[in-house]
C-alpha positions in Angstrom: -3.7 4.9 -14.2 -0.5 5.0 -12.1 1.8 2.1 -12.9 5.0 1.0 -11.2 7.6 -1.5 -12.3 7.3 -4.5 -10.0 10.1 -5.9 -8.0 11.6 -9.1 -9.3 9.7 -11.4 -6.9 7.0 -11.0 -4.3 5.1 -13.8 -2.7 1.3 -13.4 -2.8 1.3 -13.2 1.1 1.7 -9.5 0.6 2.1 -7.4 3.7 4.6 -4.5 3.1 5.6 -1.6 5.3 8.6 0.6 4.7 10.0 3.9 6.0 12.2 6.1 3.9 15.1 7.9 5.7 15.9 11.5 5.0 19.4 12.9 4.3 19.6 13.8 8.0 18.5 10.4 9.2 15.0 11.5 10.1 12.0 9.6 8.8 10.6 11.5 5.9 7.5 9.4 5.4 5.8 6.1 6.3 4.6 4.0 3.4 2.2 1.2 4.3 0.8 -1.1 1.7 -1.5 -3.6 3.2 -3.3 -6.4 1.4 -5.9 -9.0 2.1 -5.1 -12.6 1.8 -4.5 -13.4 -1.9 -7.0 -15.4 -3.8 -5.1 -18.2 -5.5 -6.4 -20.2 -8.5 -3.9 -22.6 -9.9 -0.9 -20.6 -11.0 -2.5 -17.2 -10.7 -3.5 -15.1 -7.8 -4.8 -11.6 -7.0 -4.9 -9.4 -3.9 -6.6 -6.1 -3.1 -4.8 -3.6 -1.0 -4.6 0.0 0.0 -1.5 2.2 0.0 -1.2 4.9 2.5 1.7 7.5 2.6 2.0 9.6 5.7 4.5 12.4 6.3 5.3 14.1 9.6 3.6 17.4 10.2 6.6 19.6 11.1 4.6 22.9 11.5 1.3 21.8 13.2 0.6 22.3 16.9 2.1 19.9 19.4 -0.6 17.8 21.1 -0.6 15.0 23.7 -1.9 11.5 23.0 -2.7 9.7 26.3 -0.2 6.9 26.9 1.7 7.7 23.6 3.5 11.0 24.3 3.4 14.2 22.3 3.3 14.7 18.6 2.6 17.2 15.8 0.9 14.3 14.0 1.1 13.4 10.3 -0.2 14.6 7.0 -1.9 12.1 4.7 0.0 12.5 1.4 -1.7 9.7 -0.6 -4.2 6.9 -0.1 -5.0 4.6 -3.0 -6.6 1.3 -3.8 -4.5 -1.4 -5.5 -5.1 -4.6 -7.3 -2.1 -7.0 -7.4 -2.0 -9.8 -10.0 0.5 -12.6 -9.5 1.7 -15.6 -11.6 3.5 -18.6 -10.3 6.8 -19.3 -12.2 9.5 -21.9 -11.7 11.3 -19.3 -9.6 8.2 -18.7 -7.4 5.4 -16.1 -7.4 6.0 -12.9 -9.5 4.0 -9.8 -9.9 2.2 -9.7 -13.2 0.5 -6.4 -12.8 -0.3 -3.8 -10.2 -3.2 -1.3 -10.7 -3.5 1.8 -8.5 -6.4 4.2 -8.2 -6.6 7.2 -5.8 -9.2 6.8 -3.1 -11.0 10.0 -4.1 -14.6 8.8 -4.1 -14.5 8.0 -7.8 -15.8 4.8 -9.4 -12.3 3.4 -10.5 -11.2 3.0 -6.8 -14.5 1.5 -5.8 -14.2 -1.0 -8.6 -10.8 -2.1 -7.3 -12.1 -2.4 -3.7 -15.2 -4.2 -4.9 -12.9 -6.8 -6.4 -12.1 -8.0 -2.9 -15.6 -9.5 -2.9 -15.0 -11.5 -6.1 -15.8 -15.2 -5.7 
């Protein structure tokens, strides 16, 4: 299990996207963490999401994409399934736990994604 320390407060309406800048100002990677609408039960909630990390392909062939210009494309660095668990506090919603599993055709990732179907 990969575990990360959660930020101090995140609302359960989770839809995050970030790009990290390199030392030279170029974009090193694009990190997209997209979640479904959280399921809220009283003062707890959960959301199922996927994390995708893409990095520019700096050595691949240049190719044209109609109406979008030319690009060398991107390399998929990581794709994982995530389960976010939230708790409501006096200060608002806080992350209680985040569980990540690589999307590598194994059962642990399927279990997380299957959790999106929980009643």
